[in-house]
MARRO-920385 format. One record per residue: x, y, z of N, C-alpha, C in turn. Coordinates in pm, whole numbers, plus 32768, in hexadecimal, padded with zeros to 4 digits. Atoms other than C-alpha are relative to their C-alpha. Example, Ala and Ser with C-alpha at 12.3 -4.5 7.8 and 13.67 -1.06 7.14 Angstrom:
80597F89800084CE7E3E830C805A807880007FAE7F897FFA85577F9682CA7FB3806D8049
END
This chain:
805980487FC07B7990459FBD7FB18048807E803B7F9F7F9C7B389154A0D47F8180267FD8807F7FC880207A3B91E89FFF7F7F7FA77FF4805580568007798490AD9FB07FB27FD8808B803780157F8A793D906BA1217FAE8082803A805C7F717FC578C891D3A1697F847FEE7FA1808A8011805277D4919AA0417FA07F988041804F80757FC4775F9044A0D57FBB8022808080327FCD7F8F773190EBA21D7FB0805E7FE280677F9380117677920BA1A37F737FB87FD7807B805A803675819111A0ED7FB47FCD806E804380437F98754E9049A2267FC6807E806D804D7F897F9E74F79189A2F97F86803B7FC480897FD68045740291F4A1E67F987FA3801E805680557FFC736490C3A1E47FC27FF0809080367FF97F81733A90B9A3637FA38080803880417FAB7FE872AF91FDA3597F7180167FCF808A7FFE802F719C91CAA2807F887FC8804D808680497F9E7037917EA3147FCE7F897F9E8037807680216F9B902EA2EB7F8680147FB3808D7FDB803C6E7A9055A1CA7FA67F8E80088065806D7FF86D518F78A21E7F9A800C7F9780577FFE80766C7C8F07A1197F767FD98045809780397FB66AF08F02A1847FD87F917FC08032808880186A4E8DB2A1557F7480038026807A80267FDC68EF8D45A1457FFC7F6880217FC580707FDF68FA8C0FA2037F707FA78034805C804F7FB368128ADFA26A802A7F86802C7FC980807FAD689789E4A3537F9B7FC48040807980407FBE6745897BA3E9800B7FE680917FE7800D7F6E67B589B9A52A7FAE803B8068806C7FD27FAD66808A61A5B67F9F7F9F802E805B806D7FC9654589CEA63F7FA07FDD7F8D806B801B8047641F8930A57D7F9F805E7FFE806F7FA2800D63178A13A502803E808E7FBD7FE17F91803863338B89A4BC802A807080817FC57FCB7F9F63DA8C0AA5F8807380437FD57F847FEE801065328C22A57880167FFD7F617FDF7FF580AD65CA8C88A425803B7F857FCB7FD1808B802466988B54A4187FD57F7D802A803980737FE765AB8A70A4717FB27FB97F8A8048802D806D64B489B6A38C7F677FF7803A7FF67FC9807563D58A3CA3068037808C80087FB97F8C7FF364858B65A3937FA780877FFA80447F70800364318CF2A366806380587FC67FAA7F8F804664B48E20A2C68066801F804B7F9C7FD67FB765F28E8DA32180887FD87FC67F7D8034802367728E7CA2EA80167FE57F6B7FEC802B8082675E8E9FA1787F8B7FBA7FB280758041801C66298DC9A1627F9380607FE7806F7FA3800A64FA8E73A0D47F717FB180288069805A7FDE64098D64A15280297F8380497FD880947FB963F18C04A1E8800D7F977F88800A8079807C641D8AB6A1257F807FF47FD48083801C802D630A8A61A05280007F797FC67FFD8075803062B188F79FF07F9C7FFE7F8380567FF88089622788DB9E8A80027F757FBA800A8088803561A587A49DD57FB380087F828057800C8074610F872B9C9F7FDA7F757FFD801C80968007604F85E49C6F7FAA7FF18091803680247F805F9B85319D8080577FCB80617F9E80277FB8606484FB9E9E8022806D806F7FD47F957F92612685C69FB2809B801B7FE07F757FE37FFD626486739FC98000804380A37FF27FCF7F6D62CC86A0A14F809B8025801E7F9080007FC863FF8735A1D980027FE680A77FFA80227F84646B86CCA333807D8023802B7F807FED7FB8655D8764A424803D7F8C80497FA4808F7FBD66478651A4978055802B805A7FB67FFE7F9D66CB866FA5E080437F87803D7FD7807A7FE567A1857CA69F7FA47FAD803C805E80517FAE66718509A74E7F817FC87F9C806A801D8073659984F0A609800C7F5E7FE17FF0809D80336563836FA5A6803B80067F837FDC800580836627831DA46F8071807C7FFC7F9E7FA18011672F8435A4BF80857FB07FF77F948021800A687F8403A43E805C80697FDE7FBA7F8A8018698D851CA4658045800D7F767FB07FE880836A2685C0A33480808003802D7F7E7FE67FE26B6585FFA3F180117FE280907FE480347F866C1885C9A53C7FAE806A807780417FA27FB06B5F870DA5C27F827FC48051808080307FF46A188648A5D77F9B80688012805F7F9D7FFF695E876EA56B7F747FD77FCF807B801E803A68098795A4E7800080187F63800A7FD1808F67A1878BA3727F6A7FE37FD080A780128036665A875CA29D7FFC7F7F7F8B802F8072805365D2861AA1FA7F8C80387FA7806E7FD7805165018648A0D27FD17F6A7FD9803D8073803464118530A06B7F847FFF7FC1807280048062631984F49F487FC37F798025803780768002621A83F99F617F89800A7F95806E800F806A6139838E9E447F827FAE802C808C803E7FCE5FC883399E8C7FB17FE27F9A80358021806B5F3A831C9D42802480337F7A7FBB7FEB807B5F9C832B9BC9807B7FC27FFC7F958041801460D882DD9B4B809F804D802E7F9E7FB47FC461BB84129BD27FD7805B805F80257F7D7FB861E085109CC1807C805980007F9A7F9B7FF162C486459CBE800480588072800E7FA07F79631386F99E0B8086804580297F957FAD7FD3641387FF9E797FCD8050806680087F9F7F93645C88ED9F808042806D7FB57FD67F81802C649B8A4E9F1D8025806980707FD27F927F9A65348B8B9FDB801E80727FB17FEC7F6B804465258CEE9F66807F8039804E7F9D7FA87FC666678DC19FA97FEC80927FC5801E7F6F802166658F339F97807A803D7FAB7FB37FC4805B67078FDC9E69802F808980367FFC7F607FE166EC913B9F1E802D802880807FD680097F74677490F2A075808A804180087F687FDB7FF068D0915DA02D80707FA680267F9F805E7FC9695E9033A0B2803D7FBB7F907FC18039807469978F949F5F7FD7803A7F6A80127FC4808B69B1904D9E067FF67F967FA17FFC8067805969218F609D23801180227F6B7FE87FC980776982902A9BE880867FEF7FF97F6F801E80166AEB8FC29C43801C7F7080127FED809A7FDB6B8A8E689C597FE17FD38099801E80277F7F6B018DA79D6D800F7F6880027FF980917FD16B298C479E0E7F9E7FC180558081804F7F996A148B459E88803E7F91800A7FC880847FD56A918A189F457FA67FBC8059803D80407FA469F189119FF080237F647FF37FE5808E800669EF8799A03E7F7C7FB3801D808980467FF968E586939FFB80247F6C80207FED809A7FF068B4851AA04D7F977FA47FE1807F8059803367DE84249F887FF77F998059802980717F9D67458331A06C7F9C7F957FE7804F8054801F66BF81E7A03F7FD17FF27F6C80117FF780A766E881A69EBF7FB67F8D7FCC804C806F803965FF806C9E9B7FA680327F9D80857FD0804F64D4811C9E1B803B804D7F7E7FD27F9C807465BB82139D4D80337F9F7F777FFC80588060662880E09C817FAF7FCB7FA980628056802F64E480509C1D7FB6804B7F91804E7FBD806F644181569B45803780387F747FD27FDC807D6489818299D58013807D7FE3800C7F768012643C82DA99DB7FE680588086802C7FA27FA7640C84089ABC8059800D809D7FB280067F8764F983A89BEC807580697FEB7FAA7FA2801265D184CE9C248034805080787FE47F937FB5669E85B29D0F802F80607FB37FE07F7C804A66BE871E9CA08034807080557FD07F6C7FBB6775886A9D117FE880667FA77FF57F978077672289A39C477FD8807E805D80357F707FDD66CD8B169C7D7F7E80167FB980617FE1805965908BA79C0E7FB9808B802080417F8A7FCB64AC8CE99C387F8B7FE88037806A802D7FA963E68CBE9D627FE67F848031801180997FD463648B999E027F7B7FCD7FE48095804D802C62288B479D3B801C7F8D7F8E7FD3806D807162D28A359C6980497F86804A7FC2807E7FC1633188D39CC380767FDA7F9B7F898020806A643188CB9B88804680707FD77FA67FB78045653389869ADC7F9F80627FAD806E7F96803764A88ABE9A06806480237F847FB87FDF8083651D8AF4988A800C808E7FF77FEB7F65800165078C7898CC805C802F80757FA17FCA7FAB65D48C919A0A806F7FBA805F7FB280467FAC668C8B739A8B809280167FB57F7C7FEE8034680C8BB19A6B80447F7780117FB880887FF2689C8A659AFD7FB07F968026805180737FED680C89039AF380517F9980157FCD807B7FE5687E87BE9B757F967FA3801E806A806B7FD867BA86749B8580517F7E7FFB7FF180747FF367EB850E9BB87F737FA07FE680768044803A66F7840C9AFE80187F7980447FEC809B7FD366A982B89B8A7FCA7FAE7F96802880608058661481979AE880307F757FF07FBA809E800B665080169AA7808980217FDC7F778007802B67B27FB79A86800C7FA47F927FF4803F8071675C7EF0996D7F7D80307FAC7F75800C805C67897F29983B803F807C802C7F9D7FAE7FDC68B37FF998827FEE80827FD780147F6F803B68A6817A98628061805080457F897FBB7FBC69E0824698947FC3808B802D80327F977FC4690D837698F57FC280068071805F80207F9C684F82D199F7805B7FF080947FC1801F7F7A68BD82C99B758071803880137F917F9F7FD869B183E69B767FD0808D7FE080167F6D801369B985639B84800580397F7D7FF97FB6807F697486259A4B7FF5809B801480007F6A800069B887929A1C7FC780347F7A80367FC7807F690F886D991E8051805E7FB67FB37FA8805669C58929981A7F92803C7F7F807D7FE0803968B089F897927F817F9080068081805B7FEA67758911975780407F567FD17FB980828014686987E4970D803E7FDE80927FAD80327F89690986FE982280867FBE7FE27F79802680026A67869D987F80027F8D805C7FF580767F9E6AB0853E992B8070801E80447F8B7FE17F9A6B92857B9A5E80537F6B80267FCF80897FD06BC9840B9AAD80167FEF809280187FFE7F8A6BA284689C107F8F7FB28031807080587FFD6AB683399C687FB7800D808E80547FF67F9969A7833B9D5F80197F7E80518008806C7F9E69E682619EA47FAE8007807E804D7FDD7F9368FF821D9FAE8038803780847FBA7FD57F86695682F4A0DE807E80607FEF7F787FBD800B6A75839FA03F7FCB809C7FF6800E7F6B80186A8C852BA056804680347FA17FCA7FBC80826ABD85F29F258025809580247FE77F777FF86B69874F9F4D7FF4804B7F9680147FBB80776AFF884D9E35803F809980287FC07F7380136BD089999DFA7FCD80357F8080307FD580736B1A8A579CFC800580A17FFC7FCD7F83800E6B998B989C897FA680477F71803E7FC080686AB98C8A9BAE8036808B7FD87FC57F70804C6B288DAB9AC27FA880467FC680617FA5804E6A168E999A58803880477F8C7FBF7FCA80766AF48F49996880317FB67F867FF7805380826B3C8E2798827F947FA27FFA807E8061800A69FC8D6B98D3804D7F6080157FBB80927FFC6AE18C2699367FFB7FE880A37FEC802E7F746B038B5C9A75806D7F987FF57FA680787FDC6C158A699B077FDE7FB58062802480557F876BDF894A9BE5806A7F9D80227FAB80737FBB6CAB885E9CB57F9F7FAA803B804380577FC96C02871C9D1B80497FA580517F9380607FBF6CB186449E357FA67F9E803F802280627FA76C4884FA9EC380457FF6807B7FAD7FFC7F856CAE851EA02380237F6F802F7FE6807F7FC46C9683BFA08080347F787F807FDA804B80726D0F83269F2280587F7E80297FCA809A80026D5D81A99F0D7FC17FAE7FAB8024804880666D4280DE9DF77FA37F8680048041807C7FD06CB37FAC9EB17F68803C801E80877FEF7FE86B7C80789F087FB480327F8880527FCF806E6B1180E19DA47FD37F777FB88041804E803D6A297FF89D06805F7FC87F6E7FAF8021806A6B137F349BF27FB8800D7F7380467FE6808869F17F499AF97FF080727FBE801E7F7B803B69E680AD9AF0807D80277F887FB07FF280716B2880AC9A16804A7F9A7FCF7FCD8068803D6BE77FEB992F809F7FEF80147F8480167FDA6D54801B99A2805880137F9F7F917FF980726DE48062984E7FE2808E7FD680077F6A800D6D4281B297D37FBE80428060802C7FB77F7A6C9C82099910802E7FC9807D7FB3802E7FA56D5A81FE9A3B7FD080678088802B7F987FAC6CD4829E9B998082805D80357FBD7F8F7FE76D7483D49C077FE7802C809B801C7FBF7F846D9C84629D6E7FE980967FE380127F6580086D9B85BF9CEC7FF680297F6A80217FF1808A6D2E86709BB980078099800880217F63800F6D7087E89B54800480317F7F802B7FDE808B6CF8888D9A2D7FEE80AB800380097F6D7FF26D358A1299D37FC080207F7F803D7FC080826C7E8AF898D17F6E7FAE7FCD807B802C80256B3E8A4B98D17F86805B7FD980727F87801F6A0C8B0698217F877FE78068806A800D7FB468F28B6198EC7F827FAF7FCD8068804C803F67C28A7F98CC7FA180497FB980437F9D804466F58BB49872804B80817FDB7FA07F8D801767BD8CA697B17FC180847FFA802D7F727FED66C98DC197F57FD58016808C80017FF37F8566E78DA1995D803F808C804F7FBA7FA87FB9673F8EFE99B57F8B80678009806E7F9A7FE66683904A9A267F887FD68052807C801C7FBA652A90279A937FD97F7880148023809F800065298E9E9A63807C7FCA80347F9780457FB666628E609B2B7FE47FA88072802680657F87664A8D359C217FF98059807F80147FB67F6765E38DA69D8280027F86804C801880597FB765B78C3C9E0080767F8A80067FB4807D800B66A28B0A9E567FA17F8D8009803E80737FE765F589B59E2380437F817FF37FCC80738000663A88609E897F907FA37FE0808680518039654387599DD180237F75800A7FF780937FF7650285E09DF67F867FCA7FB1807280298057642D85429CE980027F6E80018022809B7FFF639A83D49CE57FAD7FE87F89807F8046804362DB83089C03801A7F6E80097FFC8085800F627881B29BC27FDD7FC87F7680188031808E626E80C69A957F647FDE800B80738021801A611E807D9A167FC87F778059801D805F7FB960717F909B0B80657FE7807E7FB6800D7F8A616B7FCB9C197FB280368078804A7FED7F8F61147FF09D877FEE80928038801B7F757FDA608E81449E07804D7FFE809B7FBE7FEF7F78610E81D79F5F80957FF77FF77F687FF37FF5627E81CF9F00802E808E80107FE57F647FD6635A82F99F5E809A7FFA7FDC7F707FE3800164BB83839F1A8020807080587FD47FCD7F8665848434A010808880447FE77F857FB9800B66A285339FFA8001805B807E7FE07F817F976730860DA11B804D805B7FDE7FAF7F80803A67CA8754A0FE8030803F80927FB87FB27F7E68B28827A1E8806980747FDD7F937F9080156999895BA1EB800A80487F7A801A7FA4808369018A2FA0D8803A808D80267FBA7F767FF969EC8B5FA0A67FFC80487F6D802D7FAE806369A58C839FC3806D8077800C7FA67F6E7FE26ACD8D9B9F93803F80327F837FA37FDE80566B848E7D9EB680767FCC7FEA7F63802C80166CD68E029E10804E807A80177FAA7F877FF06DBA8EF99E9A806680307F8E7FA07FB480766E7E8FD49D93809A7FFE80327F717FEB7FD86FF78FD79D9F800D809080537FF27F987F96704E90C29EC2807C80427FF27F867FAD800A715D91CB9EFF807D7FB3803A7F86803C7FD2722990BC9FA080477FBF7F927FC1803F8058725C90089E6A803B806F7FBA7FBF7F888046729A914E9DB38080802780417F797FDA7FC8739C91AF9EAD807A7F85800A7FA480688014743F90549EA7804380127F657FB380038077747F90789D2A805780777FE87FA77FA38010750291C89D4780778003804D7F847FFC7FA675F191929E69805F7F8C7FC87FB780698044766390579D9F802C80377F8A7FC67FCD807376A291239C638070805780357F837FA67FD37770920A9D42806E7FAB80177F8F80467FE5783090F19DB880537FE37F9F7FBB803D80787889906D9C63803D807B7FC27FAC7F84804178EF91DC9BF18061800780427F9D7FDF7FA779CB91FF9D1B80777F817FDA7FAE806580007A65909D9CEE804E7FFB7F7F7FB57FEA807B7ABC90E29B72806F806480077FAA7F8B7FE77B7092289BE780817FB6803B
END
């Protein structure tokens, strides 16, 4: 018994002596000022791992506008108890039948902050808002999150996108099990998560990307999950039941060739909208975003190795 306590004491001493290893992060919390004065403002400027400001990109006749939301901005609703700032993204259709809008921002591959040839994590929180218009169009209404090469595109890329998440709107009748909930890509096919969209709910995403295997993992959590908040027309209650969280590992990249010179360099949050033929123009869709973080996934450290060796020593001593 004496030797056991000696070994445990040695392990604790070793752990306390080890330095804390910090993982560098590229962060967008939108806590700066509106304009280009601050890196963490909107649209922001180069710095802290970002190689440029946010870019608004659209397709069709309409507009995509990002608005820095502060506690004094009309329509502000806090993401959490900190009452901090966030970004609201709104697309408005002014002509035709659909408009696709996104905001993109380039991160720096060569900054030394994050090595994108190693496993890395992308996390963010989004909040769809005012779903009245989102439920009207038979096609084109969608919320999307993806990575791309550069900021010159409003949509995912068949050659560079690694992870791709979407949620499609549309009428509640006829019933469609792939509508009104988050979908994740497995290659170019989609998997239904059954984490349904509810007006004003916050969805937390944790996305782990693995360049060596060309795969990605995802966890989606409805922070405000309540069955009463979800339109009962979205699901049948038998084969489709709403979930508060969804986790999937080993998803294939959307673009199998997204390596090397065509690796993603930007994160994009997109809001698409459309109207059925003869529908009213001027309609809009809205989603807000906050707390974007990009960081390497730490590898097992000497702490874990030391624990294994010391426990092995303990077992050997006990057998004696």
